[in-house]
PDB file of N, CA, C, O and CB in Angstrom:
ATOM      1  N   MET A   1      -0.517  -2.867  30.553  1.00  0.00           N
ATOM      2  CA  MET A   1       0.647  -2.568  29.735  1.00  0.00           C
ATOM      3  C   MET A   1       0.581  -3.267  28.377  1.00  0.00           C
ATOM      4  O   MET A   1       1.043  -2.734  27.368  1.00  0.00           O
ATOM      5  CB  MET A   1       1.915  -2.972  30.467  1.00  0.00           C
ATOM      6  N   GLN A   2       0.006  -4.454  28.368  1.00  0.00           N
ATOM      7  CA  GLN A   2      -0.093  -5.200  27.111  1.00  0.00           C
ATOM      8  C   GLN A   2      -1.025  -4.498  26.126  1.00  0.00           C
ATOM      9  O   GLN A   2      -0.797  -4.551  24.917  1.00  0.00           O
ATOM     10  CB  GLN A   2      -0.588  -6.629  27.375  1.00  0.00           C
ATOM     11  N   GLU A   3      -2.080  -3.835  26.632  1.00  0.00           N
ATOM     12  CA  GLU A   3      -3.018  -3.145  25.747  1.00  0.00           C
ATOM     13  C   GLU A   3      -2.342  -2.012  24.988  1.00  0.00           C
ATOM     14  O   GLU A   3      -2.652  -1.783  23.819  1.00  0.00           O
ATOM     15  CB  GLU A   3      -4.194  -2.603  26.545  1.00  0.00           C
ATOM     16  N   ILE A   4      -1.430  -1.303  25.631  1.00  0.00           N
ATOM     17  CA  ILE A   4      -0.754  -0.170  24.996  1.00  0.00           C
ATOM     18  C   ILE A   4       0.119  -0.661  23.849  1.00  0.00           C
ATOM     19  O   ILE A   4       0.126  -0.053  22.779  1.00  0.00           O
ATOM     20  CB  ILE A   4       0.096   0.611  26.026  1.00  0.00           C
ATOM     21  N   ARG A   5       0.844  -1.731  24.049  1.00  0.00           N
ATOM     22  CA  ARG A   5       1.687  -2.278  22.984  1.00  0.00           C
ATOM     23  C   ARG A   5       0.835  -2.768  21.825  1.00  0.00           C
ATOM     24  O   ARG A   5       1.190  -2.571  20.662  1.00  0.00           O
ATOM     25  CB  ARG A   5       2.561  -3.422  23.519  1.00  0.00           C
ATOM     26  N   TYR A   6      -0.280  -3.400  22.134  1.00  0.00           N
ATOM     27  CA  TYR A   6      -1.148  -3.923  21.085  1.00  0.00           C
ATOM     28  C   TYR A   6      -1.731  -2.793  20.257  1.00  0.00           C
ATOM     29  O   TYR A   6      -1.877  -2.933  19.043  1.00  0.00           O
ATOM     30  CB  TYR A   6      -2.269  -4.770  21.686  1.00  0.00           C
ATOM     31  N   ARG A   7      -2.062  -1.690  20.879  1.00  0.00           N
ATOM     32  CA  ARG A   7      -2.583  -0.542  20.138  1.00  0.00           C
ATOM     33  C   ARG A   7      -1.543   0.005  19.178  1.00  0.00           C
ATOM     34  O   ARG A   7      -1.871   0.370  18.049  1.00  0.00           O
ATOM     35  CB  ARG A   7      -3.033   0.556  21.097  1.00  0.00           C
ATOM     36  N   TRP A   8      -0.287   0.064  19.617  1.00  0.00           N
ATOM     37  CA  TRP A   8       0.762   0.570  18.733  1.00  0.00           C
ATOM     38  C   TRP A   8       1.017  -0.380  17.570  1.00  0.00           C
ATOM     39  O   TRP A   8       1.378   0.058  16.478  1.00  0.00           O
ATOM     40  CB  TRP A   8       2.053   0.790  19.515  1.00  0.00           C
ATOM     41  N   VAL A   9       0.833  -1.659  17.794  1.00  0.00           N
ATOM     42  CA  VAL A   9       0.956  -2.624  16.698  1.00  0.00           C
ATOM     43  C   VAL A   9      -0.137  -2.374  15.667  1.00  0.00           C
ATOM     44  O   VAL A   9       0.123  -2.433  14.465  1.00  0.00           O
ATOM     45  CB  VAL A   9       0.877  -4.079  17.231  1.00  0.00           C
ATOM     46  N   LEU A  10      -1.343  -2.097  16.118  1.00  0.00           N
ATOM     47  CA  LEU A  10      -2.432  -1.794  15.195  1.00  0.00           C
ATOM     48  C   LEU A  10      -2.162  -0.505  14.424  1.00  0.00           C
ATOM     49  O   LEU A  10      -2.419  -0.436  13.222  1.00  0.00           O
ATOM     50  CB  LEU A  10      -3.752  -1.684  15.953  1.00  0.00           C
ATOM     51  N   VAL A  11      -1.650   0.508  15.103  1.00  0.00           N
ATOM     52  CA  VAL A  11      -1.341   1.776  14.438  1.00  0.00           C
ATOM     53  C   VAL A  11      -0.240   1.574  13.397  1.00  0.00           C
ATOM     54  O   VAL A  11      -0.340   2.091  12.284  1.00  0.00           O
ATOM     55  CB  VAL A  11      -0.914   2.844  15.471  1.00  0.00           C
ATOM     56  N   ALA A  12       0.796   0.835  13.746  1.00  0.00           N
ATOM     57  CA  ALA A  12       1.898   0.605  12.818  1.00  0.00           C
ATOM     58  C   ALA A  12       1.452  -0.224  11.624  1.00  0.00           C
ATOM     59  O   ALA A  12       1.844   0.065  10.494  1.00  0.00           O
ATOM     60  CB  ALA A  12       3.053  -0.086  13.530  1.00  0.00           C
ATOM     61  N   SER A  13       0.638  -1.248  11.856  1.00  0.00           N
ATOM     62  CA  SER A  13       0.181  -2.065  10.733  1.00  0.00           C
ATOM     63  C   SER A  13      -0.757  -1.270   9.833  1.00  0.00           C
ATOM     64  O   SER A  13      -0.750  -1.462   8.617  1.00  0.00           O
ATOM     65  CB  SER A  13      -0.521  -3.332  11.240  1.00  0.00           C
ATOM     66  N   GLY A  14      -1.554  -0.392  10.401  1.00  0.00           N
ATOM     67  CA  GLY A  14      -2.398   0.464   9.577  1.00  0.00           C
ATOM     68  C   GLY A  14      -1.581   1.418   8.724  1.00  0.00           C
ATOM     69  O   GLY A  14      -1.921   1.672   7.569  1.00  0.00           O
ATOM     70  N   ALA A  15      -0.498   1.949   9.293  1.00  0.00           N
ATOM     71  CA  ALA A  15       0.368   2.851   8.535  1.00  0.00           C
ATOM     72  C   ALA A  15       1.051   2.100   7.387  1.00  0.00           C
ATOM     73  O   ALA A  15       1.166   2.632   6.283  1.00  0.00           O
ATOM     74  CB  ALA A  15       1.425   3.493   9.463  1.00  0.00           C
ATOM     75  N   VAL A  16       1.496   0.894   7.635  1.00  0.00           N
ATOM     76  CA  VAL A  16       2.144   0.103   6.590  1.00  0.00           C
ATOM     77  C   VAL A  16       1.155  -0.226   5.472  1.00  0.00           C
ATOM     78  O   VAL A  16       1.489  -0.125   4.292  1.00  0.00           O
ATOM     79  CB  VAL A  16       2.732  -1.192   7.182  1.00  0.00           C
ATOM     80  N   LEU A  17      -0.048  -0.615   5.846  1.00  0.00           N
ATOM     81  CA  LEU A  17      -1.053  -0.927   4.827  1.00  0.00           C
ATOM     82  C   LEU A  17      -1.449   0.313   4.037  1.00  0.00           C
ATOM     83  O   LEU A  17      -1.710   0.227   2.837  1.00  0.00           O
ATOM     84  CB  LEU A  17      -2.288  -1.547   5.473  1.00  0.00           C
ATOM     85  N   GLY A  18      -1.496   1.464   4.699  1.00  0.00           N
ATOM     86  CA  GLY A  18      -1.790   2.708   3.995  1.00  0.00           C
ATOM     87  C   GLY A  18      -0.707   3.062   3.001  1.00  0.00           C
ATOM     88  O   GLY A  18      -0.998   3.497   1.887  1.00  0.00           O
ATOM     89  N   CYS A  19       0.541   2.877   3.397  1.00  0.00           N
ATOM     90  CA  CYS A  19       1.647   3.150   2.475  1.00  0.00           C
ATOM     91  C   CYS A  19       1.624   2.191   1.282  1.00  0.00           C
ATOM     92  O   CYS A  19       1.895   2.598   0.152  1.00  0.00           O
ATOM     93  CB  CYS A  19       2.992   3.042   3.212  1.00  0.00           C
ATOM     94  N   LEU A  20       1.308   0.947   1.527  1.00  0.00           N
ATOM     95  CA  LEU A  20       1.208  -0.008   0.420  1.00  0.00           C
ATOM     96  C   LEU A  20       0.076   0.359  -0.532  1.00  0.00           C
ATOM     97  O   LEU A  20       0.223   0.242  -1.749  1.00  0.00           O
ATOM     98  CB  LEU A  20       0.997  -1.424   0.958  1.00  0.00           C
ATOM     99  N   ALA A  21      -1.042   0.798   0.014  1.00  0.00           N
ATOM    100  CA  ALA A  21      -2.176   1.165  -0.830  1.00  0.00           C
ATOM    101  C   ALA A  21      -1.835   2.379  -1.690  1.00  0.00           C
ATOM    102  O   ALA A  21      -2.173   2.417  -2.873  1.00  0.00           O
ATOM    103  CB  ALA A  21      -3.418   1.453   0.031  1.00  0.00           C
ATOM    104  N   ILE A  22      -1.172   3.364  -1.104  1.00  0.00           N
ATOM    105  CA  ILE A  22      -0.783   4.550  -1.870  1.00  0.00           C
ATOM    106  C   ILE A  22       0.231   4.175  -2.946  1.00  0.00           C
ATOM    107  O   ILE A  22       0.182   4.707  -4.055  1.00  0.00           O
ATOM    108  CB  ILE A  22      -0.199   5.635  -0.938  1.00  0.00           C
ATOM    109  N   GLY A  23       1.145   3.267  -2.628  1.00  0.00           N
ATOM    110  CA  GLY A  23       2.116   2.808  -3.622  1.00  0.00           C
ATOM    111  C   GLY A  23       1.451   2.106  -4.791  1.00  0.00           C
ATOM    112  O   GLY A  23       1.866   2.282  -5.937  1.00  0.00           O
ATOM    113  N   VAL A  24       0.428   1.315  -4.517  1.00  0.00           N
ATOM    114  CA  VAL A  24      -0.294   0.639  -5.589  1.00  0.00           C
ATOM    115  C   VAL A  24      -1.019   1.652  -6.467  1.00  0.00           C
ATOM    116  O   VAL A  24      -1.022   1.530  -7.692  1.00  0.00           O
ATOM    117  CB  VAL A  24      -1.291  -0.377  -5.010  1.00  0.00           C
ATOM    118  N   VAL A  25      -1.631   2.650  -5.840  1.00  0.00           N
ATOM    119  CA  VAL A  25      -2.373   3.654  -6.603  1.00  0.00           C
ATOM    120  C   VAL A  25      -1.428   4.441  -7.510  1.00  0.00           C
ATOM    121  O   VAL A  25      -1.760   4.715  -8.663  1.00  0.00           O
ATOM    122  CB  VAL A  25      -3.125   4.610  -5.654  1.00  0.00           C
ATOM    123  N   PHE A  26      -0.248   4.806  -6.993  1.00  0.00           N
ATOM    124  CA  PHE A  26       0.676   5.603  -7.794  1.00  0.00           C
ATOM    125  C   PHE A  26       1.463   4.771  -8.797  1.00  0.00           C
ATOM    126  O   PHE A  26       2.031   5.327  -9.737  1.00  0.00           O
ATOM    127  CB  PHE A  26       1.630   6.333  -6.894  1.00  0.00           C
ATOM    128  N   SER A  27       1.511   3.456  -8.622  1.00  0.00           N
ATOM    129  CA  SER A  27       2.221   2.625  -9.598  1.00  0.00           C
ATOM    130  C   SER A  27       1.348   2.281 -10.800  1.00  0.00           C
ATOM    131  O   SER A  27       1.865   1.860 -11.834  1.00  0.00           O
ATOM    132  CB  SER A  27       2.711   1.344  -8.937  1.00  0.00           C
ATOM    133  N   LEU A  28       0.050   2.452 -10.682  1.00  0.00           N
ATOM    134  CA  LEU A  28      -0.831   2.115 -11.795  1.00  0.00           C
ATOM    135  C   LEU A  28      -0.529   2.925 -13.050  1.00  0.00           C
ATOM    136  O   LEU A  28      -0.430   2.320 -14.117  1.00  0.00           O
ATOM    137  CB  LEU A  28      -2.267   2.325 -11.392  1.00  0.00           C
ATOM    138  N   PRO A  29      -0.374   4.256 -13.006  1.00  0.00           N
ATOM    139  CA  PRO A  29      -0.049   4.975 -14.245  1.00  0.00           C
ATOM    140  C   PRO A  29       1.304   4.582 -14.836  1.00  0.00           C
ATOM    141  O   PRO A  29       1.489   4.644 -16.052  1.00  0.00           O
ATOM    142  CB  PRO A  29      -0.064   6.461 -13.988  1.00  0.00           C
ATOM    143  N   VAL A  30       2.236   4.182 -13.997  1.00  0.00           N
ATOM    144  CA  VAL A  30       3.547   3.772 -14.493  1.00  0.00           C
ATOM    145  C   VAL A  30       3.439   2.465 -15.266  1.00  0.00           C
ATOM    146  O   VAL A  30       4.090   2.298 -16.298  1.00  0.00           O
ATOM    147  CB  VAL A  30       4.543   3.623 -13.331  1.00  0.00           C
ATOM    148  N   LEU A  31       2.634   1.553 -14.782  1.00  0.00           N
ATOM    149  CA  LEU A  31       2.513   0.243 -15.403  1.00  0.00           C
ATOM    150  C   LEU A  31       1.442   0.190 -16.486  1.00  0.00           C
ATOM    151  O   LEU A  31       1.408  -0.758 -17.270  1.00  0.00           O
ATOM    152  CB  LEU A  31       2.215  -0.783 -14.357  1.00  0.00           C
ATOM    153  N   LEU A  32       0.576   1.185 -16.543  1.00  0.00           N
ATOM    154  CA  LEU A  32      -0.537   1.124 -17.481  1.00  0.00           C
ATOM    155  C   LEU A  32      -0.080   1.201 -18.932  1.00  0.00           C
ATOM    156  O   LEU A  32      -0.634   0.514 -19.790  1.00  0.00           O
ATOM    157  CB  LEU A  32      -1.510   2.239 -17.196  1.00  0.00           C
ATOM    158  N   ARG A  33       0.911   2.019 -19.215  1.00  0.00           N
ATOM    159  CA  ARG A  33       1.381   2.164 -20.598  1.00  0.00           C
ATOM    160  C   ARG A  33       1.995   0.858 -21.132  1.00  0.00           C
ATOM    161  O   ARG A  33       1.637   0.444 -22.235  1.00  0.00           O
ATOM    162  CB  ARG A  33       2.412   3.301 -20.685  1.00  0.00           C
ATOM    163  N   PRO A  34       2.902   0.195 -20.401  1.00  0.00           N
ATOM    164  CA  PRO A  34       3.416  -1.091 -20.922  1.00  0.00           C
ATOM    165  C   PRO A  34       2.345  -2.166 -21.043  1.00  0.00           C
ATOM    166  O   PRO A  34       2.384  -2.987 -21.959  1.00  0.00           O
ATOM    167  CB  PRO A  34       4.522  -1.600 -20.028  1.00  0.00           C
ATOM    168  N   ILE A  35       1.386  -2.162 -20.115  1.00  0.00           N
ATOM    169  CA  ILE A  35       0.308  -3.145 -20.215  1.00  0.00           C
ATOM    170  C   ILE A  35      -0.528  -2.872 -21.462  1.00  0.00           C
ATOM    171  O   ILE A  35      -0.887  -3.799 -22.188  1.00  0.00           O
ATOM    172  CB  ILE A  35      -0.584  -3.116 -18.946  1.00  0.00           C
ATOM    173  N   ALA A  36      -0.833  -1.614 -21.708  1.00  0.00           N
ATOM    174  CA  ALA A  36      -1.615  -1.272 -22.895  1.00  0.00           C
ATOM    175  C   ALA A  36      -0.845  -1.593 -24.177  1.00  0.00           C
ATOM    176  O   ALA A  36      -1.438  -2.029 -25.164  1.00  0.00           O
ATOM    177  CB  ALA A  36      -1.999   0.214 -22.868  1.00  0.00           C
ATOM    178  N   ALA A  37       0.487  -1.377 -24.166  1.00  0.00           N
ATOM    179  CA  ALA A  37       1.278  -1.690 -25.347  1.00  0.00           C
ATOM    180  C   ALA A  37       1.329  -3.194 -25.603  1.00  0.00           C
ATOM    181  O   ALA A  37       1.316  -3.625 -26.755  1.00  0.00           O
ATOM    182  CB  ALA A  37       2.689  -1.137 -25.196  1.00  0.00           C
ATOM    183  N   ASP A  38       1.387  -3.990 -24.547  1.00  0.00           N
ATOM    184  CA  ASP A  38       1.460  -5.438 -24.720  1.00  0.00           C
ATOM    185  C   ASP A  38       0.118  -6.038 -25.162  1.00  0.00           C
ATOM    186  O   ASP A  38       0.084  -6.987 -25.945  1.00  0.00           O
ATOM    187  CB  ASP A  38       1.915  -6.091 -23.420  1.00  0.00           C
ATOM    188  N   THR A  39      -0.955  -5.491 -24.666  1.00  0.00           N
ATOM    189  CA  THR A  39      -2.243  -6.073 -24.972  1.00  0.00           C
ATOM    190  C   THR A  39      -2.894  -5.449 -26.208  1.00  0.00           C
ATOM    191  O   THR A  39      -3.856  -5.993 -26.749  1.00  0.00           O
ATOM    192  CB  THR A  39      -3.153  -5.928 -23.788  1.00  0.00           C
ATOM    193  N   GLY A  40      -2.374  -4.329 -26.641  1.00  0.00           N
ATOM    194  CA  GLY A  40      -2.905  -3.711 -27.841  1.00  0.00           C
ATOM    195  C   GLY A  40      -4.128  -2.911 -27.505  1.00  0.00           C
ATOM    196  O   GLY A  40      -4.732  -2.305 -28.390  1.00  0.00           O
TER     197      GLY A  40
END
């Protein structure tokens, strides 16, 4: 029974990390313009 719970923890943590990675990728164009304006 413990193995089943542990597998779901791995699946959930992978989903969270995937969502964070996609958020970082999509936030780059939003932040790129102010960074370019500040650094010239």
